[in-house]
C-alpha positions in Angstrom: 57.0 4.0 56.4 57.2 6.5 53.6 59.4 9.6 53.9 57.5 12.8 53.3 59.7 15.4 51.7 58.5 19.0 51.3 59.8 20.7 48.2 59.9 24.4 47.8 61.5 25.0 44.3 61.7 23.4 40.9 65.3 22.4 41.5 64.8 20.3 44.6 66.8 17.0 44.3 64.9 13.9 43.6 62.0 15.3 41.6 63.7 15.1 38.2 61.8 11.9 37.6 58.6 13.9 37.5 59.9 17.0 35.8 63.0 17.3 33.5 63.3 13.7 32.1 61.6 12.9 28.9 59.6 9.7 28.2 62.5 8.3 26.3 64.9 9.0 29.2 62.8 7.5 31.9 62.2 4.4 29.7 66.0 4.0 29.5 66.5 1.8 26.4 70.2 1.5 27.1 69.7 0.0 30.6 66.1 -1.3 30.6 66.4 -2.7 34.1 66.8 0.9 35.3 63.8 2.2 33.4 60.7 3.6 35.0 57.3 4.9 34.0 54.9 7.4 35.6 51.4 6.3 36.7 48.9 9.1 37.3 45.9 9.2 39.7 45.2 7.1 42.8 43.0 4.6 41.0 45.6 3.9 38.3 48.4 3.7 40.8 46.4 1.3 42.9 45.8 -1.0 39.9 49.5 -1.0 39.2 50.4 -1.8 42.8 47.8 -4.7 42.9 49.4 -6.1 39.7 52.8 -6.2 41.4 54.5 -3.1 39.9 57.2 -1.7 42.2 57.0 2.0 43.2 60.1 4.2 43.3 58.8 7.6 44.4 55.5 9.6 44.8 54.7 13.2 43.9 51.6 14.3 45.8 49.8 17.5 46.5 50.0 18.2 50.2 46.2 18.0 50.7 46.1 14.5 49.3 48.6 13.0 51.8 45.8 12.4 54.3 43.2 12.2 51.6 43.1 10.3 48.2 46.7 9.2 48.5 46.7 8.0 52.1 46.1 4.3 51.3 48.6 4.3 48.4 51.3 5.9 50.6 50.8 3.3 53.2 51.0 0.5 50.6 54.2 1.8 49.0 56.3 1.4 52.0 59.7 3.2 52.5 59.8 5.3 49.4 60.2 9.1 49.2 56.9 11.1 48.9 57.6 14.6 47.5 54.9 17.1 48.2 54.2 20.8 47.8 51.6 23.3 46.8 49.4 22.6 43.8 50.8 25.6 41.8 54.4 24.5 42.4 53.7 20.9 41.3 52.0 22.2 38.2 55.0 24.3 37.4 57.3 21.3 38.1 55.5 18.8 35.8 54.0 21.1 33.2 50.5 19.9 33.7 47.7 19.6 36.3 48.1 16.4 38.3 45.0 14.1 38.0 43.7 13.7 41.5 47.0 15.2 42.7 49.2 12.1 42.7 52.0 10.8 40.4 54.0 7.6 41.1 57.3 6.7 39.5 57.4 2.9 39.1 59.9 0.4 37.9 59.4 -1.0 34.4 58.9 -4.7 34.3 61.5 -7.0 32.7 60.7 -7.4 29.0 59.5 -10.8 28.0 59.9 -12.5 24.6 56.8 -13.2 22.5 57.4 -16.9 22.9 57.5 -16.6 26.7 54.3 -14.6 26.8 52.4 -16.9 24.5 53.6 -20.0 26.4 52.4 -18.5 29.6 48.8 -17.8 28.4 46.3 -19.3 30.8 42.7 -18.8 30.2 39.4 -20.4 31.1 38.6 -21.0 27.5 40.3 -23.1 24.9 40.3 -20.5 22.2 43.0 -17.8 22.4 42.7 -14.2 21.2 45.5 -11.7 21.1 45.9 -8.3 19.4 48.8 -7.0 17.5 49.1 -3.2 17.5 51.1 -2.4 14.4 52.6 1.1 14.2 49.9 2.9 16.3 51.6 6.0 17.8 48.8 8.0 19.4 48.8 7.6 23.1 45.1 8.0 23.5 44.4 5.2 21.0 46.9 2.9 22.7 45.3 3.4 26.1 41.8 2.9 24.6 42.8 -0.3 22.9 44.3 -1.7 26.1 41.1 -0.8 28.0 39.0 -2.6 25.4 41.4 -5.6 25.4 41.0 -6.0 29.2 37.2 -5.5 29.1 36.6 -7.9 26.2 38.9 -10.7 27.5 41.8 -10.4 25.0 44.5 -12.8 26.2 47.6 -10.7 25.3 48.7 -7.5 23.4 51.8 -7.5 21.1 53.1 -4.2 19.7 55.5 -3.6 16.8 58.6 -1.6 17.8 57.3 1.5 15.9 54.1 1.7 18.1 53.7 3.9 21.1 55.0 2.6 24.5 52.0 1.4 26.5 53.6 2.7 29.7 53.6 6.3 28.3 52.0 8.4 31.1 49.0 9.4 29.0 48.5 5.9 27.6 48.4 4.5 31.1 45.9 7.1 32.3 43.6 6.7 29.3 43.6 2.9 29.8 42.6 3.5 33.4 45.3 1.0 34.4 44.3 -1.7 31.9 47.9 -1.8 30.7 48.7 -3.5 34.0 46.0 -6.2 33.5 46.7 -7.6 30.1 50.1 -9.3 29.3 52.0 -7.5 26.6 55.3 -7.3 24.9 57.1 -6.2 21.7 56.8 -8.1 18.5 59.7 -8.2 16.0 58.6 -10.9 13.6 55.1 -12.2 12.6 56.7 -15.6 12.1 56.7 -16.1 15.8 52.9 -16.1 15.8 52.9 -18.9 13.2 55.4 -20.8 15.3 52.8 -20.8 18.1 50.0 -21.9 15.7 48.3 -18.5 15.6 46.3 -17.5 12.5 46.4 -13.8 11.7 43.5 -11.5 10.9 44.6 -8.2 9.4 41.9 -5.5 9.9 41.9 -3.7 6.5 39.4 -2.4 3.9 40.5 -4.2 0.7 38.6 -5.8 -2.2 39.6 -9.3 -0.9 38.6 -8.7 2.8 35.9 -10.7 4.4 33.2 -9.3 6.7 34.1 -9.4 10.4 31.1 -11.7 11.0 32.6 -14.4 8.8 32.1 -17.7 10.7 35.4 -19.2 9.6 37.5 -16.4 11.2 35.6 -16.6 14.5 36.0 -20.4 14.7 39.8 -20.3 14.7 41.3 -21.7 17.9 44.2 -19.2 18.0 43.7 -15.9 16.4 45.8 -12.7 16.3 43.9 -9.6 15.4 46.2 -7.0 13.7 45.3 -3.3 14.1 47.0 -0.7 11.9 48.0 2.9 12.2 45.6 5.8 12.4 46.5 7.2 9.0 47.8 4.7 6.5 46.5 1.5 8.1 48.5 -1.7 7.9 51.6 -2.1 5.6 50.8 -4.0 2.4 53.3 -6.6 3.4 51.5 -7.3 6.6 48.1 -7.5 4.8 49.5 -9.9 2.1 51.1 -12.2 4.8 47.9 -12.4 6.9 45.8 -15.6 6.9 42.6 -13.4 6.8 41.9 -9.8 5.8 38.9 -8.6 7.7 36.7 -5.5 7.4 34.0 -3.9 9.4 31.2 -3.1 7.0 30.6 0.7 6.8 27.4 2.6 6.1 26.5 6.2 5.0 29.8 6.5 3.1 32.0 6.4 6.2 35.3 5.0 5.0 36.6 3.7 8.4 36.5 3.8 12.2 39.1 5.2 14.5 41.5 2.4 15.3 40.5 2.2 19.0 36.8 2.0 18.1 37.5 -0.6 15.4 39.5 -2.6 17.9 36.6 -2.8 20.3 34.3 -4.0 17.6 36.8 -6.6 16.5 37.4 -7.8 20.0 33.7 -8.3 20.7 32.9 -9.9 17.3 35.9 -12.3 17.3 35.9 -13.0 21.0 36.7 -16.5 22.3 33.7 -18.7 22.7 33.5 -20.1 26.3 
């Protein structure tokens, strides 16, 4: 049974996870096995629990203990549940809690790209993954993951200079979709070739083909590469791709937001079942 702990000040022991530690500190790159992340709102926390993520502690408005958070608290078992008035919790975290609940959860063990790709099991023969190359905006990361889950992308790979998918805001924007799609960090595009994936770099160049090109859609294993919000993909990545693909634009619009472009690409290049 969870232990309910009433807090009365910003210096109460145990609440540093939710207050004073930065995203980088809770991620703990030095000792990844001790890293955590923060999930926000009952719905998102429930998705994480159902996906097997392990809770460490809860921060909950007092009125939600017997309300929105009741089922979550019961499912989390013997972990501390810190609670207090809404105003105090806002001062503690620096923002208004979504639906009044935060959960500190243990980060999963990082898998290699090879491990992830070997473990892909889908109902269709074609495989579709996305590579997020250098995207740093948390909202875009969350939106890409949500589209990836909704449109049946098999896995997400991120370059090391991209935003952490377990960033609190990215998790919230994704509505928990970061827990539904396998993901890991990509250090070398050669790994994709080693697993027989063709790469499709999304970029507006003179040599790019339209996204409805039949040859691209027919590939058995395809990695769709999405670039940064500002400069797009590095030229080296574009040059090394098997395909360079564009979404045709009208009315003089030069490009779509990366999250919107990803949704279009996922749908158009989806695996045929």
